[in-house]
N, CA, C and O atoms as a MOPAC input file, in Angstrom:
PM7 MOZYME 1SCF
protein

 N    -13.17700 1   151.95100 1    40.54700 1
 C    -14.56600 1   151.04100 1    40.90600 1
 C    -14.18500 1   150.61200 1    41.47900 1
 O    -13.31200 1   149.74900 1    41.56500 1
 N    -15.11900 1   151.43800 1    42.37500 1
 C    -15.69500 1   151.61400 1    44.31400 1
 C    -15.47700 1   149.84700 1    44.50600 1
 O    -14.65900 1   149.33900 1    43.74000 1
 N    -16.20000 1   148.91700 1    45.51700 1
 C    -16.70600 1   147.75600 1    46.08100 1
 C    -17.48700 1   148.08100 1    47.17600 1
 O    -17.39800 1   148.93900 1    48.05400 1
 N    -18.58800 1   146.84700 1    46.81900 1
 C    -20.23800 1   147.73500 1    47.47000 1
 C    -20.39000 1   146.45200 1    49.03200 1
 O    -21.16700 1   146.30600 1    49.97600 1
 N    -18.65000 1   145.50800 1    48.31400 1
 C    -18.67700 1   144.92200 1    49.66700 1
 C    -17.56900 1   145.77100 1    50.67800 1
 O    -17.15800 1   146.90500 1    50.43300 1
 N    -17.26400 1   145.10800 1    51.63300 1
 C    -16.87900 1   145.14400 1    52.95000 1
 C    -15.18700 1   144.62300 1    53.88400 1
 O    -15.58900 1   144.50400 1    55.04200 1
 N    -14.63100 1   144.50500 1    53.89100 1
 C    -13.19600 1   144.90800 1    54.43600 1
 C    -13.15600 1   144.02400 1    56.12700 1
 O    -14.00800 1   143.78700 1    56.98300 1
 N    -12.05900 1   143.81500 1    56.01600 1
 C    -11.61400 1   143.52700 1    57.62400 1
 C    -12.05100 1   144.51600 1    57.97500 1
 O    -13.09300 1   144.59000 1    58.62700 1
 N    -11.28200 1   145.59800 1    57.58500 1
 C    -11.91800 1   146.75200 1    58.73700 1
 C    -13.23100 1   147.07500 1    58.66700 1
 O    -13.41400 1   148.22000 1    59.08100 1
 N    -14.19500 1   146.54100 1    58.31900 1
 C    -15.98600 1   147.41500 1    58.54600 1
 C    -16.06100 1   146.72000 1    59.15700 1
 O    -16.81200 1   145.85300 1    58.71000 1
 N    -15.56300 1   146.42500 1    60.39100 1
 C    -16.43000 1   146.65500 1    62.09400 1
 C    -17.92300 1   145.73000 1    61.49300 1
 O    -18.42300 1   144.70800 1    61.02400 1
 N    -18.06600 1   147.23800 1    62.03600 1
 C    -19.79700 1   146.95500 1    61.51500 1
 C    -20.71100 1   146.12700 1    60.87300 1
 O    -21.73800 1   145.46800 1    61.03200 1
 N    -19.42300 1   146.64300 1    59.66300 1
 C    -20.70200 1   146.17500 1    58.08000 1
 C    -21.05100 1   144.33500 1    58.53700 1
 O    -22.04500 1   143.61200 1    58.60200 1
 N    -19.49700 1   144.19900 1    58.78000 1
 C    -19.18000 1   142.44700 1    59.43400 1
 C    -20.88500 1   142.09800 1    60.24400 1
 O    -21.94600 1   141.68000 1    59.78000 1
 N    -20.33500 1   142.62600 1    61.98100 1
 C    -21.69900 1   141.90200 1    62.83200 1
 C    -22.61100 1   142.48100 1    62.33900 1
 O    -23.53700 1   141.97000 1    62.96900 1
 N    -23.46900 1   143.80500 1    61.07400 1
 C    -24.73200 1   143.14700 1    61.12800 1
 C    -24.66700 1   142.32800 1    59.80500 1
 O    -25.81900 1   141.93400 1    59.61700 1
 N    -24.03900 1   141.98200 1    59.01800 1
 C    -24.19900 1   140.10600 1    58.57700 1
 C    -23.52000 1   139.27200 1    59.13200 1
 O    -24.10100 1   138.29400 1    58.65900 1
 N    -22.70300 1   138.81800 1    59.80100 1
 C    -23.28200 1   138.22500 1    60.99700 1
 C    -24.70800 1   137.41900 1    61.95300 1
 O    -25.35700 1   136.45000 1    62.34700 1
 N    -24.37400 1   139.07000 1    61.82900 1
 C    -25.56200 1   138.45800 1    63.29100 1
 C    -26.96100 1   138.43700 1    62.31700 1
 O    -27.98700 1   138.24000 1    62.96700 1
 N    -27.15400 1   138.61900 1    60.78600 1
 C    -28.66800 1   138.57800 1    59.88800 1
 C    -27.63600 1   135.94000 1    59.31300 1
 O    -28.11900 1   134.81900 1    59.15100 1
 N    -26.79000 1   136.32400 1    59.30900 1
 C    -26.27300 1   134.97900 1    58.54800 1
 C    -26.30600 1   133.66800 1    59.96200 1
 O    -26.16300 1   132.44800 1    59.87600 1
 N    -26.50400 1   134.37100 1    60.94300 1
 C    -26.27900 1   133.35900 1    62.22100 1
 C    -26.85400 1   134.14200 1    63.79500 1
 O    -26.21400 1   134.61500 1    64.73400 1
 N    -28.16600 1   134.02300 1    63.57300 1
 C    -28.97100 1   134.70800 1    64.30800 1
 C    -29.14500 1   134.09400 1    65.80600 1
 O    -29.78200 1   134.79700 1    66.59100 1
 N    -28.47400 1   132.43900 1    66.43300 1
 C    -28.60900 1   131.66100 1    66.94000 1
 C    -27.00000 1   131.36400 1    67.46600 1
 O    -26.42500 1   130.36600 1    67.90200 1
 N    -26.58700 1   132.79800 1    67.18200 1
 C    -24.79400 1   131.61600 1    67.27700 1
 C    -24.43700 1   132.91900 1    68.93000 1
 O    -24.78400 1   134.09000 1    69.08100 1
 N    -23.54200 1   131.87300 1    69.96200 1
 C    -23.15100 1   132.89300 1    70.57900 1
 C    -21.39500 1   133.33600 1    70.28800 1
 O    -20.46900 1   132.53000 1    70.19900 1
 N    -21.31000 1   134.75700 1    70.18800 1
 C    -19.96600 1   135.05800 1    70.05700 1
 C    -18.39600 1   134.64200 1    70.37800 1
 O    -17.26400 1   134.61600 1    69.89300 1
 N    -19.31900 1   134.27900 1    71.77900 1
 C    -18.38300 1   133.85100 1    72.64300 1
 C    -18.07200 1   132.59600 1    72.67700 1
 O    -17.42900 1   132.41300 1    73.71100 1
 N    -18.22600 1   131.32600 1    71.90600 1
 C    -17.88200 1   130.77500 1    72.35300 1
 C    -17.64300 1   130.76200 1    70.21800 1
 O    -17.97400 1   129.92600 1    69.37700 1
 N    -17.17400 1   131.66100 1    70.14200 1
 C    -16.71900 1   130.79800 1    69.22000 1
 C    -14.73800 1   131.31700 1    68.90800 1
 O    -14.06600 1   132.32300 1    69.13800 1
 N    -14.49800 1   130.04900 1    68.33300 1
 C    -12.97500 1   130.24800 1    68.39400 1
 C    -12.12300 1   131.37500 1    67.02500 1
 O    -12.31300 1   131.20300 1    65.82100 1
 N    -11.37600 1   132.27600 1    67.50900 1
 C    -11.24800 1   133.15500 1    66.00200 1
 C    -11.06000 1   132.85500 1    64.73300 1
 O    -11.26200 1   133.56300 1    63.74600 1
 N    -10.50800 1   131.34900 1    64.82400 1
 C    -10.31000 1   129.94300 1    63.13000 1
 C    -12.05400 1   129.80500 1    62.67800 1
 O    -12.43500 1   129.47700 1    61.55500 1
 N    -12.61400 1   130.01300 1    63.40000 1
 C    -14.05600 1   129.59200 1    62.47700 1
 C    -15.26300 1   131.02600 1    62.76900 1
 O    -16.45300 1   130.94500 1    62.46500 1
 N    -14.53700 1   132.42500 1    63.48800 1
 C    -15.39700 1   133.35800 1    63.39000 1
 C    -14.03300 1   134.25400 1    62.23700 1
 O    -14.40300 1   135.41300 1    62.05300 1
 N    -12.94800 1   134.01700 1    61.65700 1
 C    -12.46500 1   133.86400 1    60.67400 1
 C    -13.36000 1   133.28900 1    59.51000 1
 O    -14.00100 1   133.88700 1    58.64500 1
 N    -13.22200 1   132.09900 1    59.72900 1
 C    -13.96100 1   132.11900 1    58.27500 1
 C    -15.56400 1   131.69800 1    57.94400 1
 O    -16.00400 1   130.81900 1    57.20400 1
 N    -16.43100 1   132.93900 1    59.01500 1
 C    -17.55000 1   132.57600 1    59.39800 1
 C    -17.32100 1   134.41100 1    58.55100 1
 O    -18.08300 1   134.92800 1    57.73400 1
 N    -16.39200 1   134.83400 1    58.96900 1
 C    -16.72000 1   136.19500 1    57.73100 1
 C    -15.72100 1   136.42400 1    56.51300 1
 O    -15.73100 1   137.48100 1    55.88200 1
 N    -15.13200 1   135.70900 1    56.31300 1
 C    -14.90600 1   135.44300 1    54.78000 1
 C    -16.05400 1   134.63500 1    53.74500 1
 O    -16.31000 1   134.64200 1    52.54100 1
 N    -16.58100 1   133.92900 1    55.00300 1
 C    -17.69600 1   133.26700 1    53.74400 1
 C    -18.84700 1   134.26800 1    53.85200 1
 O    -19.99600 1   134.12800 1    53.43400 1
 N    -18.41800 1   135.09200 1    54.36700 1
 C    -20.28100 1   136.33700 1    54.40500 1
 C    -19.95500 1   136.32400 1    52.93100 1
 O    -18.85200 1   136.11100 1    52.42800 1
 N    -21.41800 1   136.66000 1    52.15000 1
 C    -21.42400 1   137.60000 1    50.72600 1
 C    -20.41400 1   138.48600 1    50.38800 1
 O    -19.68400 1   138.62200 1    49.40600 1
 N    -20.54200 1   138.99600 1    51.33600 1
 C    -20.79300 1   140.64300 1    50.34800 1
 C    -19.06900 1   141.46700 1    50.84800 1
 O    -18.65600 1   142.57700 1    50.51200 1
 N    -18.10800 1   139.98400 1    52.09600 1
 C    -17.28400 1   139.40700 1    52.03000 1
 C    -16.13200 1   140.13600 1    51.81500 1
 O    -15.33800 1   139.78100 1    52.68600 1
 N    -15.26200 1   141.58500 1    50.58400 1
 C    -14.21800 1   141.00400 1    50.09200 1
 C    -13.12200 1   142.20200 1    50.45800 1
 O    -13.07400 1   143.43200 1    50.44200 1
 N    -12.16400 1   140.92700 1    50.84200 1
 C    -10.74200 1   142.07900 1    51.73000 1
 C    -10.22600 1   141.96100 1    50.71200 1
 O    -10.17800 1   141.15100 1    49.78700 1
 N     -9.56000 1   143.51400 1    51.17000 1
 C     -8.91000 1   144.24800 1    49.27200 1
 C     -7.50500 1   143.76600 1    49.65800 1
 O     -6.94400 1   142.83300 1    50.23200 1
 N     -7.29600 1   144.70900 1    49.14000 1
 C     -5.33500 1   142.55700 1    48.54500 1
 C     -4.04300 1   143.73800 1    49.52700 1
 O     -3.72900 1   144.90500 1    49.76200 1
 N     -3.80200 1   142.65700 1    49.71500 1
 C     -3.06200 1   142.26000 1    51.15800 1
 C     -2.94300 1   142.80400 1    52.42200 1
 O     -1.99200 1   143.05500 1    53.16200 1
 N     -4.48300 1   142.95800 1    52.50500 1
 C     -5.16100 1   143.08700 1    53.87800 1
 C     -5.08400 1   141.53600 1    54.70200 1
 O     -5.33700 1   140.50700 1    54.07600 1
 N     -4.67600 1   141.50600 1    56.28700 1
 C     -4.38400 1   140.23900 1    55.96200 1
 C     -5.77400 1   140.22100 1    57.74900 1
 O     -6.81000 1   140.70200 1    57.29000 1
 N     -5.92900 1   140.01200 1    58.70000 1
 C     -6.26200 1   139.58900 1    59.78500 1
 C     -5.48000 1   140.14300 1    60.67800 1
 O     -4.66000 1   140.99400 1    60.33300 1
 N     -5.60300 1   139.77500 1    61.86800 1
 C     -5.09300 1   139.40100 1    63.14500 1
 C     -6.23900 1   139.47400 1    63.82300 1
 O     -7.41600 1   139.78800 1    63.64300 1
 N     -4.98400 1   138.79400 1    65.28900 1
 C     -6.05000 1   139.24800 1    66.84200 1
 C     -6.76000 1   140.17100 1    67.30100 1
 O     -7.81900 1   139.99100 1    67.90100 1
 N     -5.91600 1   141.93600 1    66.90900 1
 C     -6.81700 1   142.94100 1    67.22100 1
 C     -8.23200 1   143.16600 1    66.47700 1
 O     -9.21700 1   143.70600 1    66.98000 1
 N     -8.14000 1   142.70800 1    65.34700 1
 C     -9.53600 1   143.09600 1    64.12300 1
 C    -10.52500 1   142.07400 1    64.60900 1
 O    -11.68100 1   142.47700 1    64.73700 1
 N    -10.25000 1   140.72900 1    64.92200 1
 C    -11.05700 1   139.38000 1    65.19100 1
 C    -11.61200 1   140.38600 1    66.78900 1
 O    -12.71200 1   140.92700 1    66.68600 1
 N    -10.87500 1   140.57100 1    68.08800 1
 C    -11.62200 1   140.61200 1    69.14000 1
 C    -12.59800 1   141.85900 1    69.33100 1
 O    -13.53500 1   142.01400 1    70.11400 1
 N    -11.86900 1   143.00200 1    67.99000 1
 C    -12.96500 1   144.25800 1    68.12900 1
 C    -14.78700 1   143.55400 1    67.19900 1
 O    -15.91600 1   143.84600 1    67.59600 1
 N    -14.44200 1   142.60000 1    65.92300 1
 C    -15.55900 1   141.42500 1    65.01700 1
 C    -16.61100 1   141.48800 1    67.33100 1
 O    -17.35400 1   142.24900 1    67.95000 1
 N    -15.59200 1   139.60200 1    67.67800 1
 C    -16.00200 1   139.28100 1    68.83900 1
 C    -17.24900 1   140.53500 1    69.49500 1
 O    -18.47300 1   140.64500 1    69.43500 1
 N    -16.11200 1   141.32800 1    70.11300 1
 C    -17.17300 1   142.84900 1    71.45900 1
 C    -17.95700 1   143.04800 1    71.00300 1
 O    -19.03600 1   142.70700 1    71.48700 1
 N    -17.83700 1   144.13300 1    69.05800 1
 C    -19.04600 1   145.15200 1    69.06700 1
 C    -20.11200 1   143.75100 1    68.74100 1
 O    -21.13000 1   143.86900 1    69.42400 1
 N    -20.12700 1   142.63700 1    67.99000 1
 C    -21.30500 1   141.32500 1    67.91100 1
 C    -22.13800 1   140.76000 1    68.83500 1
 O    -23.25400 1   140.24700 1    68.75900 1
 N    -21.09200 1   141.03300 1    70.03900 1
 C    -21.87100 1   140.70300 1    71.57900 1
 C    -22.45500 1   141.69900 1    72.28600 1
 O    -23.37200 1   141.40200 1    73.05100 1
 N    -21.99900 1   143.15100 1    72.14600 1
 C    -22.91500 1   143.93000 1    72.71000 1
 C    -23.26500 1   144.36100 1    71.45500 1
 O    -22.70400 1   145.45500 1    71.40400 1
 N    -23.90500 1   144.18400 1    70.27800 1
 C    -25.39700 1   144.44000 1    69.48500 1
 C    -26.18900 1   143.12300 1    69.75800 1
 O    -27.32700 1   143.30800 1    69.32800 1
 N    -26.07900 1   141.95100 1    70.25500 1
 C    -26.87600 1   141.40700 1    70.30700 1
 C    -27.24300 1   141.40400 1    72.00200 1
 O    -28.25100 1   140.70300 1    72.08000 1
 N    -26.98800 1   141.72900 1    72.96000 1
 C    -27.74700 1   142.26100 1    74.15900 1
 C    -28.73800 1   143.17200 1    73.93400 1
 O    -29.38100 1   143.63100 1    74.87800 1

């Protein structure tokens, strides 16, 4: 059964949800542990079994968020 949520590799979905949930946050001021917690707290976030976050994914989220915020 397909899931309606998104996981760590769904960067665009994560960024859209973060912008909606935290419109006044500057992504460049976030440390990765805080960004990780913000993503994991998103309503539609559903990490796939065995999937873990790494620095490369967090950097991609942060960069995409900065780009969208401009």
